[in-house]
C-alpha atoms as a printed R data frame, in Angstrom:
    type eleno elety resid chain resno      x      y       z
1   ATOM     1    CA   ALA     A     1  1.223 58.177 -57.613
2   ATOM     2    CA   ILE     A     2  4.124 56.334 -59.284
3   ATOM     3    CA   PRO     A     3  3.906 56.290 -63.107
4   ATOM     4    CA   ALA     A     4  4.941 53.288 -65.187
5   ATOM     5    CA   GLY     A     5  8.598 53.294 -66.181
6   ATOM     6    CA   SER     A     6  9.616 54.975 -62.943
7   ATOM     7    CA   GLY     A     7 12.758 52.907 -62.305
8   ATOM     8    CA   LEU     A     8 11.432 52.042 -58.824
9   ATOM     9    CA   GLY     A     9 10.745 48.384 -59.642
10  ATOM    10    CA   THR     A    10  6.990 48.881 -59.779
11  ATOM    11    CA   SER     A    11  6.325 46.255 -62.469
12  ATOM    12    CA   SER     A    12  7.981 43.540 -60.366
13  ATOM    13    CA   ILE     A    13  6.300 44.727 -57.164
14  ATOM    14    CA   LEU     A    14  2.884 44.792 -58.868
15  ATOM    15    CA   ALA     A    15  3.470 41.300 -60.297
16  ATOM    16    CA   ALA     A    16  4.424 40.021 -56.829
17  ATOM    17    CA   THR     A    17  1.293 41.620 -55.343
18  ATOM    18    CA   VAL     A    18 -0.941 39.906 -57.920
19  ATOM    19    CA   LEU     A    19  0.769 36.525 -57.425
20  ATOM    20    CA   GLY     A    20  0.495 36.914 -53.652
21  ATOM    21    CA   ALA     A    21 -3.224 37.683 -53.932
22  ATOM    22    CA   VAL     A    22 -3.773 34.651 -56.188
23  ATOM    23    CA   ALA     A    23 -1.816 32.424 -53.788
24  ATOM    24    CA   ASP     A    24 -3.914 33.608 -50.827
25  ATOM    25    CA   PHE     A    25 -7.203 33.225 -52.683
26  ATOM    26    CA   CYS     A    26 -6.370 29.739 -53.956
27  ATOM    27    CA   GLY     A    27 -4.774 28.560 -50.690
28  ATOM    28    CA   LEU     A    28 -1.461 27.717 -52.392
29  ATOM    29    CA   GLY     A    29  0.620 28.369 -49.292
30  ATOM    30    CA   TRP     A    30  3.377 30.306 -51.054
31  ATOM    31    CA   ASP     A    31  5.717 32.161 -48.703
32  ATOM    32    CA   LYS     A    32  7.405 35.435 -49.673
33  ATOM    33    CA   THR     A    33 10.461 33.654 -51.109
34  ATOM    34    CA   GLU     A    34  8.295 31.529 -53.393
35  ATOM    35    CA   ILE     A    35  6.283 34.552 -54.512
36  ATOM    36    CA   CYS     A    36  9.516 36.363 -55.379
37  ATOM    37    CA   ARG     A    37 10.801 33.328 -57.292
38  ATOM    38    CA   ARG     A    38  7.615 33.079 -59.333
39  ATOM    39    CA   THR     A    39  7.685 36.822 -59.980
40  ATOM    40    CA   LEU     A    40 11.083 36.350 -61.601
41  ATOM    41    CA   MET     A    41  9.600 33.671 -63.870
42  ATOM    42    CA   LEU     A    42  6.660 35.933 -64.747
43  ATOM    43    CA   GLU     A    43  8.951 38.874 -65.583
44  ATOM    44    CA   GLN     A    44 10.948 36.714 -67.991
45  ATOM    45    CA   LEU     A    45  7.778 35.370 -69.617
46  ATOM    46    CA   LEU     A    46  6.734 38.985 -70.212
47  ATOM    47    CA   THR     A    47 10.143 39.557 -71.947
48  ATOM    48    CA   THR     A    48 10.881 42.686 -69.920
49  ATOM    49    CA   GLY     A    49 14.510 41.678 -69.490
50  ATOM    50    CA   GLY     A    50 14.495 42.894 -65.896
51  ATOM    51    CA   GLY     A    51 12.906 41.971 -62.618
52  ATOM    52    CA   TRP     A    52 15.695 39.783 -61.257
53  ATOM    53    CA   GLN     A    53 15.420 41.096 -57.733
54  ATOM    54    CA   ASP     A    54 13.258 44.237 -57.788
55  ATOM    55    CA   GLN     A    55 10.367 42.330 -56.253
56  ATOM    56    CA   TYR     A    56 12.327 41.631 -53.059
57  ATOM    57    CA   GLY     A    57 12.514 45.372 -52.458
58  ATOM    58    CA   GLY     A    58  8.752 45.614 -52.165
59  ATOM    59    CA   VAL     A    59  7.868 42.215 -50.706
60  ATOM    60    CA   LEU     A    60 10.417 42.338 -47.873
61  ATOM    61    CA   HIS     A    61 10.233 45.241 -45.416
62  ATOM    62    CA   GLY     A    62 12.921 47.774 -44.588
63  ATOM    63    CA   VAL     A    63 16.446 48.550 -45.775
64  ATOM    64    CA   LYS     A    64 18.481 45.515 -46.790
65  ATOM    65    CA   LEU     A    65 21.352 44.102 -48.803
66  ATOM    66    CA   LEU     A    66 20.290 41.352 -51.218
67  ATOM    67    CA   GLN     A    67 22.766 38.615 -52.125
68  ATOM    68    CA   SER     A    68 22.300 35.651 -54.443
69  ATOM    69    CA   GLN     A    69 24.363 32.875 -55.965
70  ATOM    70    CA   PRO     A    70 24.911 32.523 -59.734
71  ATOM    71    CA   GLY     A    71 22.261 30.542 -61.582
72  ATOM    72    CA   LEU     A    72 19.131 30.776 -63.701
73  ATOM    73    CA   SER     A    73 16.841 30.869 -60.683
74  ATOM    74    CA   PRO     A    74 18.576 33.024 -58.059
75  ATOM    75    CA   VAL     A    75 17.135 33.250 -54.560
76  ATOM    76    CA   ALA     A    76 18.082 36.481 -52.843
77  ATOM    77    CA   THR     A    77 19.157 36.324 -49.204
78  ATOM    78    CA   PRO     A    78 18.406 39.582 -47.341
79  ATOM    79    CA   ARG     A    79 20.658 41.152 -44.735
80  ATOM    80    CA   TRP     A    80 18.719 43.856 -42.910
81  ATOM    81    CA   LEU     A    81 20.196 47.259 -42.102
82  ATOM    82    CA   PRO     A    82 19.275 50.080 -39.716
83  ATOM    83    CA   ASP     A    83 17.183 52.865 -41.250
84  ATOM    84    CA   THR     A    84 18.854 55.659 -39.250
85  ATOM    85    CA   LEU     A    85 20.313 57.406 -42.323
86  ATOM    86    CA   PHE     A    86 16.796 57.770 -43.714
87  ATOM    87    CA   THR     A    87 14.742 58.511 -40.584
88  ATOM    88    CA   ASP     A    88 16.993 60.705 -38.409
89  ATOM    89    CA   PRO     A    89 15.180 64.088 -38.257
90  ATOM    90    CA   GLU     A    90 18.437 65.984 -38.880
91  ATOM    91    CA   ILE     A    91 19.200 64.294 -42.204
92  ATOM    92    CA   LYS     A    92 15.817 62.986 -43.354
93  ATOM    93    CA   PRO     A    93 15.122 66.226 -45.325
94  ATOM    94    CA   CYS     A    94 18.328 65.613 -47.314
95  ATOM    95    CA   HIS     A    95 16.757 62.684 -49.186
96  ATOM    96    CA   LEU     A    96 14.840 63.852 -52.259
97  ATOM    97    CA   LEU     A    97 12.877 61.907 -54.874
98  ATOM    98    CA   TYR     A    98 12.014 63.758 -58.069
99  ATOM    99    CA   TYR     A    99 10.020 62.484 -61.032
100 ATOM   100    CA   THR     A   100 11.842 63.757 -64.123
101 ATOM   101    CA   GLY     A   101  8.797 63.480 -66.393
102 ATOM   102    CA   LEU     A   102 10.906 61.493 -68.884
103 ATOM   103    CA   THR     A   103 10.222 58.000 -70.160
104 ATOM   104    CA   ARG     A   104 12.854 55.362 -69.448
105 ATOM   105    CA   THR     A   105 14.270 53.018 -72.069
106 ATOM   106    CA   ALA     A   106 15.189 50.256 -69.648
107 ATOM   107    CA   LYS     A   107 14.664 47.288 -71.963
108 ATOM   108    CA   HIS     A   108 17.164 48.554 -74.540
109 ATOM   109    CA   ILE     A   109 19.693 49.544 -71.863
110 ATOM   110    CA   LEU     A   110 19.437 46.121 -70.192
111 ATOM   111    CA   ALA     A   111 19.794 44.363 -73.557
112 ATOM   112    CA   GLU     A   112 23.136 46.092 -74.173
113 ATOM   113    CA   ILE     A   113 24.403 45.224 -70.685
114 ATOM   114    CA   VAL     A   114 23.405 41.551 -70.994
115 ATOM   115    CA   ARG     A   115 24.953 41.435 -74.468
116 ATOM   116    CA   GLY     A   116 28.277 42.569 -73.004
117 ATOM   117    CA   MET     A   117 28.061 39.850 -70.356
118 ATOM   118    CA   PHE     A   118 27.366 37.052 -72.861
119 ATOM   119    CA   LEU     A   119 30.225 38.225 -75.072
120 ATOM   120    CA   ASN     A   120 32.517 37.964 -72.027
121 ATOM   121    CA   SER     A   121 33.513 41.602 -72.427
122 ATOM   122    CA   THR     A   122 36.386 42.111 -69.996
123 ATOM   123    CA   GLU     A   123 35.369 45.729 -69.498
124 ATOM   124    CA   HIS     A   124 31.791 44.755 -68.608
125 ATOM   125    CA   LEU     A   125 32.759 41.887 -66.331
126 ATOM   126    CA   ASP     A   126 35.361 43.935 -64.448
127 ATOM   127    CA   LEU     A   127 32.860 46.717 -63.948
128 ATOM   128    CA   LEU     A   128 30.156 44.328 -62.718
129 ATOM   129    CA   ASN     A   129 32.638 42.874 -60.237
130 ATOM   130    CA   SER     A   130 33.539 46.353 -58.961
131 ATOM   131    CA   MET     A   131 29.810 47.113 -58.593
132 ATOM   132    CA   LYS     A   132 29.486 44.028 -56.412
133 ATOM   133    CA   GLN     A   133 32.289 45.289 -54.159
134 ATOM   134    CA   HIS     A   134 30.711 48.743 -54.197
135 ATOM   135    CA   ALA     A   135 27.462 47.288 -52.834
136 ATOM   136    CA   MET     A   136 29.359 45.923 -49.842
137 ATOM   137    CA   GLN     A   137 30.906 49.355 -49.218
138 ATOM   138    CA   MET     A   138 27.433 50.881 -49.292
139 ATOM   139    CA   TYR     A   139 26.228 48.181 -46.884
140 ATOM   140    CA   GLU     A   140 28.986 49.107 -44.440
141 ATOM   141    CA   ALA     A   141 28.317 52.863 -44.719
142 ATOM   142    CA   ILE     A   142 24.621 52.359 -43.894
143 ATOM   143    CA   GLN     A   143 25.435 49.914 -41.111
144 ATOM   144    CA   LEU     A   144 27.853 52.395 -39.499
145 ATOM   145    CA   GLY     A   145 25.534 55.369 -40.033
146 ATOM   146    CA   ARG     A   146 28.033 57.343 -42.127
147 ATOM   147    CA   PHE     A   147 25.849 59.803 -44.005
148 ATOM   148    CA   ASP     A   148 28.589 61.592 -45.974
149 ATOM   149    CA   ALA     A   149 30.125 58.286 -47.063
150 ATOM   150    CA   TYR     A   150 26.685 57.030 -48.119
151 ATOM   151    CA   GLY     A   151 26.112 60.108 -50.278
152 ATOM   152    CA   ARG     A   152 29.517 59.875 -51.944
153 ATOM   153    CA   LEU     A   153 29.012 56.177 -52.634
154 ATOM   154    CA   LEU     A   154 25.663 56.988 -54.246
155 ATOM   155    CA   ARG     A   155 27.503 59.331 -56.617
156 ATOM   156    CA   ARG     A   156 29.888 56.477 -57.431
157 ATOM   157    CA   THR     A   157 26.877 54.249 -58.164
158 ATOM   158    CA   TRP     A   158 25.725 56.730 -60.808
159 ATOM   159    CA   GLU     A   159 29.210 56.869 -62.337
160 ATOM   160    CA   GLN     A   160 29.304 53.068 -62.542
161 ATOM   161    CA   ASN     A   161 25.887 52.938 -64.190
162 ATOM   162    CA   GLN     A   162 27.063 55.356 -66.866
163 ATOM   163    CA   ALA     A   163 30.242 53.359 -67.446
164 ATOM   164    CA   LEU     A   164 28.130 50.237 -67.913
165 ATOM   165    CA   ASP     A   165 25.974 51.908 -70.559
166 ATOM   166    CA   SER     A   166 26.020 55.562 -71.648
167 ATOM   167    CA   GLY     A   167 22.292 55.353 -72.465
168 ATOM   168    CA   THR     A   168 21.551 55.672 -68.744
169 ATOM   169    CA   ASN     A   169 22.412 59.384 -68.913
170 ATOM   170    CA   PRO     A   170 20.831 61.066 -71.967
171 ATOM   171    CA   PRO     A   171 21.503 64.801 -72.536
172 ATOM   172    CA   VAL     A   172 18.308 65.961 -70.808
173 ATOM   173    CA   ILE     A   173 19.196 64.032 -67.635
174 ATOM   174    CA   GLU     A   174 22.791 65.228 -67.813
175 ATOM   175    CA   ALA     A   175 21.580 68.833 -67.923
176 ATOM   176    CA   LEU     A   176 19.283 68.192 -64.951
177 ATOM   177    CA   CYS     A   177 22.143 66.706 -62.928
178 ATOM   178    CA   ARG     A   178 24.342 69.741 -63.607
179 ATOM   179    CA   ARG     A   179 21.672 71.984 -62.070
180 ATOM   180    CA   ILE     A   180 21.669 70.164 -58.731
181 ATOM   181    CA   ASP     A   181 25.234 68.862 -58.573
182 ATOM   182    CA   ASP     A   182 26.704 71.538 -56.266
183 ATOM   183    CA   TYR     A   183 24.039 70.894 -53.628
184 ATOM   184    CA   CYS     A   184 24.406 67.096 -53.575
185 ATOM   185    CA   LEU     A   185 26.680 64.505 -52.057
186 ATOM   186    CA   GLY     A   186 25.356 62.114 -54.673
187 ATOM   187    CA   TYR     A   187 22.409 61.206 -56.888
188 ATOM   188    CA   GLU     A   188 21.299 58.562 -59.355
189 ATOM   189    CA   LEU     A   189 18.441 57.346 -61.490
190 ATOM   190    CA   PRO     A   190 17.094 54.152 -59.891
191 ATOM   191    CA   GLY     A   191 16.620 51.193 -62.208
192 ATOM   192    CA   ALA     A   192 18.309 51.053 -65.590
193 ATOM   193    CA   GLY     A   193 18.367 54.821 -66.003
194 ATOM   194    CA   GLY     A   194 17.415 56.957 -68.981
195 ATOM   195    CA   GLY     A   195 14.536 58.658 -67.171
196 ATOM   196    CA   GLY     A   196 11.947 57.983 -64.493
197 ATOM   197    CA   PHE     A   197 12.889 59.148 -60.997
198 ATOM   198    CA   LEU     A   198 15.982 60.965 -59.767
199 ATOM   199    CA   TYR     A   199 17.042 60.194 -56.187
200 ATOM   200    CA   MET     A   200 19.217 62.883 -54.601
201 ATOM   201    CA   VAL     A   201 21.099 63.131 -51.301
202 ATOM   202    CA   ALA     A   202 21.715 66.779 -50.463
203 ATOM   203    CA   LYS     A   203 24.753 67.847 -48.431
204 ATOM   204    CA   ALA     A   204 22.519 69.608 -45.904
205 ATOM   205    CA   PRO     A   205 18.823 70.453 -45.382
206 ATOM   206    CA   MET     A   206 19.366 73.982 -46.730
207 ATOM   207    CA   GLY     A   207 20.837 72.495 -49.892
208 ATOM   208    CA   ALA     A   208 17.786 70.255 -50.224
209 ATOM   209    CA   LEU     A   209 15.581 73.340 -49.950
210 ATOM   210    CA   SER     A   210 17.568 75.042 -52.714
211 ATOM   211    CA   ILE     A   211 17.121 71.994 -54.962
212 ATOM   212    CA   ARG     A   212 13.370 72.032 -54.334
213 ATOM   213    CA   GLU     A   213 13.144 75.724 -55.174
214 ATOM   214    CA   GLU     A   214 15.261 75.345 -58.324
215 ATOM   215    CA   LEU     A   215 13.385 72.360 -59.797
216 ATOM   216    CA   THR     A   216  9.958 73.619 -58.755
217 ATOM   217    CA   ALA     A   217 10.564 76.989 -60.423
218 ATOM   218    CA   ARG     A   218 11.976 75.355 -63.573
219 ATOM   219    CA   PRO     A   219 10.733 71.751 -63.953
220 ATOM   220    CA   ALA     A   220 12.929 69.383 -65.955
221 ATOM   221    CA   ALA     A   221 10.017 68.412 -68.231
222 ATOM   222    CA   PRO     A   222  6.204 68.577 -68.356
223 ATOM   223    CA   GLY     A   223  4.830 66.518 -65.454
224 ATOM   224    CA   ALA     A   224  8.088 66.653 -63.478
225 ATOM   225    CA   ARG     A   225  7.533 66.956 -59.716
226 ATOM   226    CA   PHE     A   226  8.809 66.047 -56.264
227 ATOM   227    CA   VAL     A   227  7.342 63.003 -54.520
């Protein structure tokens, strides 16, 4: 149901699933933290350039903030959050996930971002620091159940991603975003951007219905669909 290159962390989650199955079969006694750590090693061996914490999203249940310390082998510490903003019947219809039908170019996007970090680009480092603070603001909005604030912060996430690398928002995606912008508090492409899935938070259920009608009548690309 979820194609490769979706931006939803599926490669890391699949790798963690395989390692978990091997650990169970061989009686290795790996807990979830160890499986996630080894998934990171596997991702780097496969030269994907990503996978630093995607696996935690699938291995650990629920909504959470992940925090880690600097280092070559980071261990993410989860802080769990209520799921009210996603399960409340009044606002649940406002969350939309749409497959754009476009292939992502995550590896090249990530390479440019990492290059900026290693070159100690002030612009890159300042932006990464602001993204870290932004994550804490999002954590607080979810914790307090502030739906409007959550949606606006999601929009800010997308703006930050574009500032980090313009390749996250190619012309086709930009045109798609313009079509749904008026109906949304915020939206973004999960993962590195460039294609894959578009996650949208509509201002109201009626707005979500309008988005569905618009993108169903005129799909963004062949194979595009709601999930």
